[in-house]
C-alpha positions, 0 to 999 in steps of 0.5 A: 162847373166844377172848382178847378185846381190842381196838386200844388206842392207845400214847398216851403210851408204848408201856407205857401200852396195858397201862393202857388194857387192863386198865382194858378187862379186855382179855385181849389187845390189838393195837397199833402199834409206830410212827405207823401214818402216817410213814416213817420214826419214830424208832427205839425206844429200849433205855427204851421197850423195857425199860418195855413188856417190864416191863409185859407181863411183869406185864400179865394181858393174855396177848397182844400184836399189831402191826398194820402201818402203813397206807403198807404196800404189799408188792404194789405194782407201784411199785418205790419204793414196795414198797423202801420198804413193804420196808423199813417191814415189816423194821422192823416185824418187828424192834420186835415181836421187840424188844417180845416181840411175836409177832403182826405183822398187815399187809394184803396190797396192792392191786395198782394195776392191774397185774393180781391174779398180778403182786401176787400174784406182787410179795407173795410175792417180798417175804415171802419177801425179809422172811424170808430177811432175818430167819431168826431172827425168832420174829415169825409175819407175820399177812396180813389179809383185805380187804374187796376194794374198788379193787384190793385183794387178800385179798377171796377166801382162795384168793389167801392159797394161791396167795401161802403155796405161794410163800412158803420156809417157809410156818410164819412166815406164818399169816392174821388173820380180819376178820369184816366185811373178810369179810362185805363181800367177799360170805363169809355169815355169818349163818346157824350153817349159813351159818358151818360152810359159810363156815369148812368152804371156809376150811378146805379152802382154807388150814386153819384152823390158819393163822388166828391173830387174828380182828378182831371188827367189824361192818358198816356195809355190806351182804355184796359191797358190798366197802365197808369200813366198821366198825360196834360188835356188833350195830348193824350187817347182820352180827348176831351168830352169827358172834361167837357161832362163833367165841367158842364155838369149841373150835379158836379158844379160844385165839385173840386176838379184837381189836375195832375199832370205833367209840367209843374207850374208851366204844365198846369197853367197851360192844362187849366186854360184848355180847361176854361176854354172848354168851359168856354167852347161848350164842346169837346172832342173825341180821342182820334 
């Protein structure tokens, strides 16, 4: 099975995420390394970095993933917004590197009416610039699939293929697969046969080895609605077959599998229990 965990609050200090994650029995956690709703947060202090790295070294949490600011739009046609997003991306990469975090997740962004091709070209250009600015960074950039609402990119994996083919060093780019987003975007994930076919197609388009992190979320919205609304495991429209498939997959057994479901720590506790029951039970249920 993968490394189970959740997106954890860093209130009180980045290192405090380990205490919260350990109370939940997390093997992996995801955090924001900066205020996700501000362009210019204060820099990381050496004291904060040292405290985080010390806790990471001693913690049973085996993997930490950084999630990007909600303000990022790497595909924006607006020059000022893209310049701010580029600077923020570099800061996110630097923060993750200083903290010893190897994977940084970000959304592909929105073309805001400029057109899919223009947005994807802007995204690839921005990623290439960032990677060239940080040639020695150990941080891998993971593009997260989206529900595809409005002008947002990332609902089709062919779009990721398009971008990856334009990256000068594609080994530094990967994918974060969000189950709720994929379902809302129209991916068939309800039955074992559908799931095998979907991941077979995904393998053919981008390669399963590029999927480095999973977000395990049920969906309040139905398949193909393009509505991004997370639900607790087993309580939404998605069913549990996809979670059982991923948890039992040999291909993904070392991947962080992270909850972003409602309800805070208590919600996470219940959802982690539901996922662990699927591991021991060996099965799932189809959406009714």
